Every structure is written in C-alpha cells, then in structure tokens.
N, C-alpha and C positions, 0 to 999 in steps of 0.2 A: 491563412490568417497569420499575422505577425504576432509573435509572442514578445512582450516587453516586461521589464521589471522596474518597479519604483524604488525610491529610497526606503520605503517601509519594508520591502522584501529583503533588505540587507540587515535588518535588525538582528543583532547577535553574531554577525559574520565579521571576521577579521580579514581585512583586505591587505594585500592581494591574497587570493585563495585559489585552491584547486579542488574544492569540495565537490562531491557528487551532487546531482540535482535532487533537491528535497522539496516536496510540494505538500499542499493541504488539499484534501478531497472530502467530499460528502459521501460517506459509505452507509447505506441503509439509514439515511436521515441523521447520521451521527458525524460530526465534523472530526476528521482525523488529521492531526498535524504531524509534520515531520515524517512524511512518507518518502522513503528512499527509492529513487528510480535508478536501477542498476541495469543498464542496457546489455550487460554481459551475462545476466542471469536468465535462465529459461523457466523460472518458476515464480509465481506470485505467492508470497508468504505473509500470513497474518498470525502474529504471535498470540498465544492463548490469552494473555492479559487483555489485549485489544479485543479479541473475540468475546471474552466475558463481558466487557463493557458494552457491547452491542446488545446484550441480553437476548441473544438468539438461543433457543434450547439446543443443547448438545446433540439431541437425537435427530436434528436436521442435518448433521454432518454425514456425508456419504463415505463409506469405507474406502480406504486407499491402500493398495497392496505394495506400491512402489516406494522404497525408502529414499530419503534425500541424503546425499553425501556432501559433507562440508568441505571447505578448502583444506582443512587439516586432515581430511580423510575420515573423520568421525561420521558414523551412520546414524541418522535420526529417522524415526518412524512417525509420520504425521498422524495427528488425531483424526484427520479426515479432510474432505473437501466440501466446499459449499459455494453456490452461486450467489453473488451479492450485487446489488445495484450500486453503481459508482457514478457520481456526478462531478465533472471537472469544469471549472469556470463559473461565471455568474451571468445571469440573463442580461442581454440577449445573446451573449457569446458563451454558450455552454454546451456540453455534450453529456449524454447519459449512456452508459454501457453496462452490460452484465459481465462480471468477471468471476472466474472460478478461483 
C-alpha cells in the first residue's frame, strides 16, 4: 500500500524539516497522538503518564528484569511490560496488532 500525507499532516511542522516520523495510533481504544517512530531503537516505550491515561490497572504489568540504558548512559528500570492492542490507519485500510 502507498502511504501518503495530506496538508493536514503538516499542521505545526516548519518546512523544510528533518524531523523523525510521528504518527497517531489507537491504543486500547484510546487515541494517542505524537507517537515517535524511531527505527534505530529496539524497544517500544510507553511513558507512565500515557499508561496512566489508559486506565489499565498497574497489576497487569509483567515484571521485567532487564534495565534500559539511555543514550547518555543512564540506566532506567522499567515498571514492567504489557501487551496492548494497537490499530493503525482507518477502515478499510487499517491493521491491528498486539504490541508489548
């Protein structure tokens, strides 16, 4: 499928730009805007503030032993991991996947 962008997608963008790809997705029936797609990262991160807005009980998080190391070398211990339903696109051109 061809991916195209309309003038509305440029709202708030100063041209020319070299910004990373930022999308809007439906996560657990909640519209999340400004999701950064970083093809160089090997992890999917959901910040606690966004997780709290999903209103999913924290006891559904699975324990994670592996820490994350930031670009600056700082080590962060995740609160846990969770599988979430993610929908990209609009009908009839959409896909739904489970992401951890």
